[in-house]
N, C-alpha and C positions, 0 to 999 in steps of 0.2 A: 192512164191518169191524164186528166185535163188540167191545163193551166189555171191558176188561181183557186185550186181546191185545197181544202184542208187535208193535209197528208200526215201519216204517222208511221212509225216503225213498231210492230208487234215483236217483241223479243221474248223467246220462250227458252227457258233453261231446263235441262233434263239430263238424266244419266243415259249413256249409250245402251246400256243393258236393259233399258226399260221397254218392255214388249207388250203389245195388245194386239188383239185380232190376228196373231200369228205372224207379226212383222215388228221391227222396231218402231216405237211411236214417233220418233223424229221423221221417219220415211212416210209414215201414214200422214202426218200433218203436212209434210211437203207435197204429197200428191193431192190432198185435199184442197190445199192453197191453189194449186195449178187448176183443179177442177172448178174451182170457184171463181176463176178469172183474176185472181190477184196480179198485181203489176210485177211483182218479183219477189223471190225468196232464196235464201242462202242458209246452209247448214254449216256451222263451224264446229270442228272436232278440237277440243282444247286439251292442253296438257294437265292442268291442275286448277282446282277451284274448290270451294266449300259451300255448303249449305247448312241449314239448321240441323241436319243429322250427323253429317260427317264430312271429312275431307275427302275430295274426289281425286283419287289416283295420282301417280306420276312422279311425286318429289319425295325424296328422303330428307329434305331440309325442313319439313314440317313435322312437328310432333303431334301426337294424337291418333285417333282412330282414323285409318286410311282405308278407303274403299278401292276395289279393282274396277270400279264403274268409271269410265272416263266421261267427263262432263262434255255435253253438246249444247250448242246454242243455235236456235232457229230464228232468223230474223225475216220478217215479211214487211214489205213496205207497201202501202196503197193509201186509198182515201180513208180518213178516220172512221166514218161511219161503216165502212165494209169490214174494217179490222175489228172493230167493237162487236159486230155481228159474229165474224169468224172466231173470235176469242171464246164465245160461249161454246162452239163446237170443239175447238181444240181443248178447253178445260175439261170437257167430258172424256177425251182421250187421255188427259194427264191423270185423271182421278185424283188421289190424295198426294201425288208426288209432283215435283216440279215447281216452277215459278213462271209467271207471265207478267210483263210490264209493257205498257204502251207509252211511246214517246213521241211528241210532236217532231217532225222533220220539215226541213225547208228543202225541197227538191231543186237542185240547180241545173241538172240536165237529165233528161229521160228520153233517149233516142230509140228508134226502132231497131237499130243494129242492120247489119247487111242481110240477115235472113228474114227481116220484117217480122219478127216474133216467132218464126218457125221453130226455134230450138225448143221452147217451152211447149209448143204443140206436138212435137215429136217424141217427148218423153214416153217411155213405155207406159201402158196404162197401169193403174193401181191394181194389183192382183186381188185385193180385197173387196172391190166394189162390184 
């Protein structure tokens, strides 16, 4: 990411058990984000949440229909125009499930790190590509 660019966070909410192309959808999205050269992405596995269909896993404190499917959040940060384009691809992977939201962000620091970006380049290749 360059200084003075319009940046955003693409946040994708999905169930951990959502599979497509023989792998978890969240992993597929993560690999594709890396392949498309996104600035950074993180997957958060959460304890409990709810969507339009059901309560997602983890807590006996909530009444209602509870799923065994743990909620997962994928957050990708990059330039807004790159994320808008990537969101179309991610949406195809989600199908009729999940939720995506795009938020403007103000990047305060984006360092190269000690490895100069090597960590992302050294992830194993996506087995489905």
